[in-house]
N, C-alpha and C positions, 0 to 999 in steps of 0.2 A: 524669125522665130520658127522653130521646127514644129512638126505635126505632133499631135497627141496632147495629153494633159500636162500641165506644168508640174515640175518636180517639187516646187515649193508648196508648203501646206501650213496654214495657220494653226491647225490642231497639232501637227508635229512640232512646230516651233514652240507652242505652249508646253508640250511635254518636255522639250529641251529645257525650258525655263524651270519647270518643276524639278527635273533631275539635277539641274545645276545647284539647287538648294538642298535637295534630298541626298545628293551624292549617289545613291542607288535605291532602287525600289522595284517592287513586283507589280504586275498588271493591275490588280484590284486596288492596291495602295495608291498607285498613280492615278487611277480613275477617281478615287475618293477625293484626293487633293484637287484634281482637275475640276470636278463639279462644284467644289467649294470656292474656287478662285475664278474660273472662267465660265462662259455660257455653257449650259448643259449639253452634253453629248452622250451617246450610247457607249456602253462598255465595249461593244463589238467594234466601234470606231477606234477606241483607244488601242485595242489589240491589233487592229489592222495597221494603224500608224506605227506601232512598235515594230511590227514585222517589216513594214516598208522602210522604217528608219534603220533597221539592221542591214537591209540590202544596200542602203545609201551610206552606211557607216556613220550615221548620226548617233546611233546607239550601239552598245555592245552588251553581250551577256556577261554579267559579273560572276554569277554563280547560279546553280540550280540546286534547290533543297527539296527534300521529301519531308513532309510534315504529317505526322500521325494525328488522327482525330476522328470524330464521327461526322462524316459528310453524307449527303444524300446519295452520292455515287459510290461510296465505299469508305474504307478506313484510312486512306492516305491521299494527300494532295501534293502535287508537284508545283513548286513556286520557282519561276524563272526571274531572277533579279537582273535589272538593266541598269547600265550606267551610260555616261556620255561617251560617244565614239569620237574618232579623230576629225570627222567632218561637222560636228555639232558647233553651232555658233550662238552661244547664249548671249543675250543682251542685258540680262539683269532686270527682268520685269518687276516693276514696283509692287504690283498686286501679289505676285508670288512671294516676293521678299517679305512683305508685310504679313502674309499668311503664315510663313514658316517662323518668323520672329515671334508671333503670338503663340504658336504651338510650343515653343521652348520654354 
């Protein structure tokens, strides 16, 4: 085994499972689903793993939208929507499947 941290991540795999059922989602939406299904993580951790997953081609950017509204930082927010990339290997997690079936 090589030096350094392993590439595999439980959090990133859970995000893959969420995106498998969501088809695409933005950071905060993925975070809300994650904390409802899996053990609690920080939003910062979700964004870290989304960025890392982009580099590993587990995720891809589907689209980027600008949304107008009244936010604490100004009148516009940019939402980056993610989908599954070519290296994603969803396993069909039962907890995630049950969560999204109840939402529909």
